[in-house]
C-alpha positions in Angstrom: -9.1 19.7 -10.7 -11.0 18.2 -7.7 -14.6 19.2 -7.1 -13.9 20.7 -3.7 -10.7 21.6 -1.9 -7.1 22.0 -3.1 -6.0 21.0 -6.5 -4.1 17.7 -6.9 -0.5 17.0 -7.9 -1.4 16.3 -11.5 -3.4 19.5 -12.1 -0.5 21.4 -10.5 2.1 19.8 -12.6 0.0 20.2 -15.9 -1.4 23.7 -15.4 0.6 25.7 -12.8 4.1 24.5 -12.5 5.1 25.2 -16.1 3.9 28.9 -15.9 5.3 30.7 -13.0 6.0 34.0 -14.5 9.6 35.3 -14.8 12.6 33.3 -13.5 14.5 35.0 -10.8 17.7 34.0 -9.0 16.4 35.2 -5.7 13.6 32.5 -5.6 15.1 29.6 -3.7 12.0 27.7 -2.8 9.4 28.0 -5.6 5.9 26.9 -5.9 5.8 23.1 -5.4 2.8 20.8 -4.9 2.6 19.9 -1.2 5.1 22.5 -0.1 3.8 25.1 2.4 5.9 28.2 1.7 8.1 30.0 -0.8 11.5 31.5 0.0 13.5 34.4 -1.3 17.1 35.1 -0.6 17.6 38.9 -0.9 21.3 39.3 -0.8 21.6 37.3 2.4 18.3 38.2 3.9 15.6 35.5 3.6 11.9 36.1 3.1 9.7 33.1 3.7 6.0 33.7 2.5 2.8 32.0 1.9 -0.7 33.0 0.8 -4.0 31.4 2.1 -7.6 32.3 1.8 -9.3 33.8 4.9 -12.2 31.9 6.2 -14.5 33.8 8.6 -17.2 31.9 10.4 -19.6 34.3 12.2 -21.1 31.5 14.2 -17.9 31.3 16.1 -18.2 35.0 17.3 -16.2 37.5 15.2 -13.3 37.9 17.6 -12.9 34.1 17.9 -13.3 33.8 14.1 -10.5 36.2 13.6 -8.0 34.4 15.8 -8.9 31.2 14.2 -8.4 32.6 10.6 -5.2 34.3 11.5 -3.5 31.1 12.8 -4.4 29.2 9.7 -2.9 31.9 7.6 0.4 32.0 9.7 1.0 28.3 10.0 2.3 27.8 6.4 5.2 30.1 7.2 5.8 29.1 10.7 6.7 25.6 9.5 9.8 27.1 8.2 10.9 27.3 11.8 10.6 31.0 12.0 8.1 33.5 13.6 5.9 35.2 10.9 7.2 38.9 11.1 4.8 40.5 8.7 1.2 40.1 7.5 -0.7 41.4 4.5 -4.4 40.8 4.6 -7.3 41.6 2.3 -11.1 41.4 3.1 -13.9 41.3 0.6 -16.8 41.4 3.1 -20.6 40.9 2.5 -22.8 44.0 2.7 -24.3 42.7 5.9 -21.2 43.0 8.0 -21.6 45.7 10.6 -18.9 48.1 11.8 -19.0 46.4 15.2 -18.7 42.9 13.8 -15.7 43.9 11.8 -14.1 45.6 14.8 -14.5 42.3 16.8 -12.8 40.4 13.9 -10.0 42.9 13.7 -9.5 42.9 17.4 -8.9 39.1 17.4 -6.4 39.4 14.5 -4.6 42.4 16.0 -4.2 41.0 19.5 -2.8 37.7 18.2 -0.4 39.4 15.8 0.7 41.7 18.7 1.4 38.7 21.1 3.4 37.0 18.2 5.5 40.0 17.2 3.8 40.0 13.7 3.3 43.4 12.2 0.4 44.1 9.7 2.0 46.0 7.0 -0.6 46.4 4.2 -4.0 45.1 3.1 -7.4 46.0 1.7 -10.8 46.1 3.4 -14.3 46.5 1.6 -17.8 45.4 1.5 -18.9 44.0 -1.9 -22.2 42.8 -3.3 -22.1 39.1 -3.9 -19.5 38.4 -1.3 -20.5 35.9 1.4 -19.1 33.9 4.3 -16.9 32.1 5.0 -14.4 32.8 2.1 -14.0 36.6 2.4 -10.5 37.4 1.7 -6.8 36.2 1.7 -3.6 36.9 3.7 0.0 36.6 2.9 2.2 35.8 5.9 6.0 36.6 5.7 9.0 36.0 7.9 12.2 38.0 7.5 14.9 35.4 8.3 18.3 34.0 7.9 17.9 31.8 4.8 20.5 29.3 6.0 18.3 28.7 9.1 15.1 28.0 7.4 13.7 24.5 7.8 13.1 23.3 4.2 9.7 21.6 3.5 11.3 18.8 1.5 14.2 18.0 3.9 13.0 14.6 5.4 15.9 12.1 5.3 16.1 8.4 5.9 16.8 7.8 9.5 14.6 10.8 10.7 12.1 10.1 13.4 8.5 11.5 12.8 6.7 13.5 15.5 3.2 14.6 15.4 1.6 17.3 17.8 -2.0 17.4 19.0 -3.1 14.4 16.7 -5.6 14.1 13.9 -8.7 16.1 13.1 -8.6 18.6 16.0 -9.6 21.4 13.6 -12.4 19.4 11.9 -13.8 18.1 15.1 -13.6 21.6 16.7 -15.2 23.3 13.8 -18.1 21.0 13.4 -18.8 20.9 17.1 -18.8 24.7 17.2 -20.9 25.2 14.2 -23.4 22.2 14.4 -23.7 21.1 18.0 -27.6 20.4 17.6 -27.1 18.2 14.6 -24.2 16.2 16.4 -26.5 15.8 19.4 -29.1 14.3 17.1 -26.4 11.9 15.9 -26.1 10.6 19.5 -23.2 12.7 21.0 -23.7 14.1 24.4 -23.5 17.9 25.0 -20.3 17.3 27.1 -18.6 15.4 24.1 -19.7 18.3 21.6 -18.4 21.0 24.0 -15.1 19.3 24.7 -14.5 18.9 20.9 -15.5 22.5 20.3 -12.9 23.7 22.9 -10.2 22.1 20.6 -10.8 24.7 18.0 -8.9 27.2 20.2 -5.8 25.0 20.1 -5.6 25.2 16.3 -2.4 27.1 16.3 1.2 26.0 15.7 3.4 29.0 15.3 5.0 28.7 18.7 5.2 24.9 18.4 7.2 25.2 15.1 9.6 27.8 16.2 10.1 26.0 19.5 10.8 22.7 17.6 13.4 24.6 15.4 15.1 26.1 18.3 15.3 22.9 20.3 17.4 20.9 18.0 18.1 20.0 14.3 14.8 19.6 12.4 14.8 18.2 8.8 11.4 19.3 7.8 8.0 20.4 9.1 4.4 20.5 7.6 1.1 21.6 8.7 -1.7 18.9 8.5 -4.3 20.9 6.4 -6.4 19.4 3.6 -6.1 15.5 3.6 -5.3 15.6 7.2 -2.3 13.9 8.8 -2.2 11.1 6.2 -2.1 13.9 3.4 0.7 15.6 5.2 2.7 12.5 5.4 2.2 11.8 1.6 3.2 15.4 0.7 6.3 15.4 2.8 7.5 12.0 1.7 6.8 12.9 -2.0 8.6 16.2 -1.9 11.7 14.6 -0.2 11.9 11.4 -2.3 11.6 9.2 0.7 9.3 6.7 2.5 7.2 7.3 5.7 6.3 4.3 7.9 3.6 5.3 10.3 2.3 3.7 13.6 -1.3 4.9 13.9 -1.6 3.8 17.6 1.3 6.1 18.6 -0.3 9.3 17.8 -2.1 11.5 20.3 -5.9 11.8 20.0 -7.6 14.7 21.6 -10.7 13.8 23.5 -14.0 14.4 21.6 -12.3 14.1 18.2 -12.9 10.3 17.5 -16.6 10.7 18.6 -17.3 13.7 16.4 -15.5 12.1 13.3 -17.5 8.9 13.8 -20.7 10.9 14.0 -19.8 12.6 10.7 -18.8 9.3 9.1 -15.2 10.6 8.3 -11.8 9.3 8.9 -9.9 11.6 11.4 -6.7 10.8 9.7 -7.9 12.2 6.3 -9.6 15.4 7.3 -8.1 18.9 7.8 -6.4 19.6 11.0 -4.5 23.0 10.7 -2.6 23.4 13.8 -1.4 19.8 13.9 2.4 19.8 13.1 4.4 17.1 11.5 8.1 17.1 12.2 10.9 15.1 10.9 14.1 15.2 12.9 17.2 13.0 13.2 17.2 10.5 16.0 19.8 12.4 18.0 17.7 15.6 18.0 14.1 14.0 18.1 13.9 13.6 21.9 15.0 17.2 22.6 12.5 18.5 20.0 9.8 16.3 21.5 10.7 17.5 25.1 10.6 21.2 24.2 7.1 21.0 22.6 5.8 18.9 25.5 7.1 21.5 27.9 4.7 24.1 26.1 1.9 21.9 27.1 1.3 20.7 23.6 0.7 16.9 23.2 3.3 15.4 21.0 4.4 11.9 20.2 6.7 9.9 17.9 4.6 8.1 15.3 7.1 6.6 12.9 10.2 6.9 10.9 11.7 7.9 7.4 13.3 5.2 5.4 14.6 4.8 1.8 11.9 4.3 -0.8 8.7 6.2 -1.8 5.2 6.7 -0.4 3.7 6.1 2.9 3.0 2.9 4.8 -0.1 3.3 7.0 -2.6 0.8 8.3 -0.8 -2.0 6.4 -1.6 0.0 3.1 0.6 1.9 0.7 -0.2 5.5 -0.1 1.5 7.7 -2.8 -1.2 10.4 -3.1 -2.9 12.4 -0.4 -6.5 11.1 0.2 -9.5 13.2 -0.8 -10.6 15.2 2.3 -14.1 14.2 3.2 -14.6 17.1 5.5 -15.9 19.3 2.5 -18.8 16.8 1.8 -19.6 16.6 5.4 -19.7 20.4 5.7 -22.0 20.7 2.6 -24.4 18.1 4.1 -24.6 19.7 7.5 -24.9 23.2 6.0 -27.9 22.0 3.8 -29.6 20.3 6.8 -29.0 23.2 9.1 
């Protein structure tokens, strides 16, 4: 198991995959390393679902923190090409959280769910001794859907074009700029650059982008660029589909402020978490329509490569078969200590 962050493929294969409880015929997408969601087929009605930890960062302001946490939780279901219809959410909060702070947190979550058409159907909320921010719960997002219309996570095929929205490290740069503006200033960044990067945190949302992509044309696979960043997402998608990705780094969008923050942190923007950045594999005849529909939403999107026969990822003239270790955890720990 890695020291920080998600487990790797070997740990999953050795310790988790062989022991998944009872076998059931209604499970059509089961837990798989690098696959965002599971899928049930309940007599012709599909249920896509995914569980994620809830991270609440009080320094963002509780309402903003709630919106951010929600979109991270919903993303893994949205990459199935369907809008999350239901949410179960649990909070194990520190004793210090006031009723007013929780009210602001819940307002952010409720308003975002209401705007997306997502109903909160169950949950648990309590204060517990020993609980501490930011990891204060978990959420399960669900989408009732037609199982035949779900975009499978392992569906990339040779010939597909690869599209990327928003670009690398938008989440990481936005978080660090929001949480540690003074430390970044001490590392040479101007207040304007830090503020610009911080604004990117409010763009960390892909539900509507993913649904728009699926509605615009045939989509083979989609993935959220979380831990390990875009390079990690490419590795996971290629491995699950048994294909090879060839990537042109220069073609990707890059949000202003991101490169400067990552340089100040000493991290590679392509290897750090960027929830809200969407990777799409689509056949050539559909890729332009998908790209145009996302662009019409005002979301930056670009074609960055293609899927070919083979294995792994070709990136920066190097071969990758395993997602890189995400250095944002170490950067976070170092800044938290210094702050």
